[in-house]
C-alpha positions in Angstrom: -32.7 16.6 -50.8 -33.0 18.8 -47.8 -30.3 20.2 -45.4 -30.3 19.7 -41.6 -27.0 22.2 -41.5 -24.7 23.1 -44.1 -22.9 19.9 -45.5 -25.2 17.2 -43.6 -27.4 15.6 -46.6 -30.9 14.1 -45.4 -33.9 12.8 -47.2 -36.4 9.5 -47.1 -33.5 7.2 -46.5 -31.8 9.5 -43.9 -35.0 9.6 -42.3 -35.9 6.1 -42.3 -32.9 4.7 -40.9 -33.1 6.9 -37.9 -36.5 6.1 -37.2 -36.0 2.2 -37.5 -33.0 2.5 -35.2 -35.0 4.5 -32.7 -37.7 2.1 -33.1 -35.2 -1.1 -32.4 -33.5 0.6 -29.8 -36.6 1.1 -27.9 -38.1 -2.2 -28.3 -34.7 -4.6 -28.3 -32.5 -2.1 -26.2 -29.8 -2.7 -28.6 -29.1 -2.0 -32.5 -27.7 -4.5 -35.0 -27.0 -4.3 -38.5 -28.9 -7.4 -39.2 -32.1 -6.1 -37.8 -31.8 -3.1 -39.3 -31.3 -4.7 -42.8 -34.2 -6.7 -42.0 -36.5 -4.0 -40.8 -35.5 -1.5 -43.7 -35.5 -4.8 -46.5 -32.1 -3.9 -47.3 -29.0 -5.7 -47.5 -26.2 -5.5 -44.7 -23.5 -3.9 -46.8 -26.2 -1.0 -47.7 -26.8 -0.7 -44.0 -22.9 -0.5 -43.1 -22.5 2.4 -45.9 -25.7 4.3 -44.6 -24.2 4.0 -40.8 -20.9 5.2 -41.7 -22.3 8.4 -43.2 -24.7 8.8 -40.3 -21.9 8.2 -37.9 -19.7 11.0 -39.8 -22.5 13.5 -39.2 -22.6 12.6 -35.5 -26.4 11.0 -35.7 -24.9 7.5 -34.4 -22.3 5.7 -32.9 -21.0 2.9 -34.8 -18.4 0.9 -35.1 -17.8 -2.2 -37.0 -19.0 -5.2 -35.3 -20.4 -3.5 -32.3 -23.7 -2.3 -31.5 -25.2 0.5 -33.1 -26.5 3.7 -30.8 -28.2 6.8 -32.0 -26.6 10.1 -30.6 -28.4 12.7 -28.8 -28.7 14.7 -32.0 -29.7 11.3 -34.0 -32.4 10.2 -31.2 -33.9 13.9 -31.4 -34.5 13.9 -34.9 -35.9 10.4 -34.9 -38.3 11.2 -32.4 -39.6 13.9 -34.4 -39.8 11.9 -37.4 -41.5 9.4 -35.5 -43.7 11.8 -34.2 -45.0 12.8 -37.6 -45.5 9.1 -38.5 -47.6 8.5 -35.7 -49.9 11.7 -36.2 -50.2 10.9 -39.9 -51.1 7.2 -39.2 -53.8 8.5 -36.7 -55.1 10.7 -39.1 -55.6 8.3 -42.1 -56.8 5.5 -39.7 -59.1 7.5 -37.4 -60.3 10.6 -39.3 -59.8 9.0 -43.3 -60.6 5.2 -42.0 -58.2 4.3 -44.0 -57.4 0.1 -43.1 -54.3 0.4 -40.4 -51.8 -1.5 -42.8 -52.3 1.2 -45.6 -52.2 4.2 -42.9 -49.0 2.8 -42.3 -47.4 2.5 -45.1 -49.1 6.0 -46.4 -48.0 7.7 -43.2 -44.6 6.6 -44.0 -44.5 7.8 -47.3 -46.2 11.1 -46.4 -43.7 12.0 -43.6 -41.2 12.8 -45.9 -42.9 15.2 -47.9 -45.3 17.1 -46.0 -44.4 20.9 -44.9 -44.2 21.5 -41.1 -47.4 23.6 -41.4 -49.1 20.9 -43.0 -48.4 18.6 -40.4 -49.0 20.9 -37.6 -52.6 21.4 -39.4 -53.4 17.6 -39.3 -52.1 17.2 -35.4 -54.1 20.2 -34.8 -57.3 18.8 -36.6 -56.8 15.7 -34.6 -56.7 17.3 -31.4 -59.9 19.7 -32.3 -61.7 16.7 -33.2 -60.7 14.8 -30.3 -61.5 17.3 -27.8 -64.6 19.0 -29.4 -66.5 15.8 -30.2 -66.2 14.4 -26.9 -68.4 17.2 -25.8 -70.5 17.0 -28.7 -70.6 13.3 -29.5 -67.4 12.1 -31.5 -69.2 8.8 -32.0 -72.0 10.4 -34.1 -69.4 12.5 -36.3 -67.3 9.2 -37.0 -70.5 7.0 -38.1 -71.9 9.9 -40.1 -68.7 10.1 -41.9 -68.0 6.6 -42.1 -71.2 6.6 -43.9 -70.6 9.2 -46.3 -67.2 7.2 -47.0 -69.1 4.0 -47.6 -72.0 5.4 -49.6 -70.6 8.4 -51.4 -73.6 10.6 -50.0 -74.3 12.5 -47.0 -76.4 10.8 -44.0 -79.8 12.4 -44.3 -78.9 14.2 -40.6 -76.6 16.4 -42.8 -78.3 17.0 -45.3 -79.3 21.0 -45.4 
């Protein structure tokens, strides 16, 4: 388990809750315990327990029976988590050509354990591929990569 600052525990569950609240807040405008429980596939009492912790550390505003709101601090962290998730999902889907559903699940798993430098390099790689191959034929690159994934051997055009 990591630390944001002294005495503030966080980890996968912490990040999952903040990310889910951010998504619900953007989609519905409000966050309810039952919606959060459904999204995270946990029971409402578990949600309440985690919300009390997040509230105590200043990441959410939560009062029993009221809507839940991310604080500025909580929203900032949630945006960063979502940014990581999206970058990993795009990398898995667009470059590694993993099916969408698997890419989303794997991105969720990976976002919690990758070092910041590794994640930054993945984002930079995506930017490089998108910008470089727009000029040099991104589709050709991806078609050849797909061939390699499917056949396990390099296409003739890539053999030296």
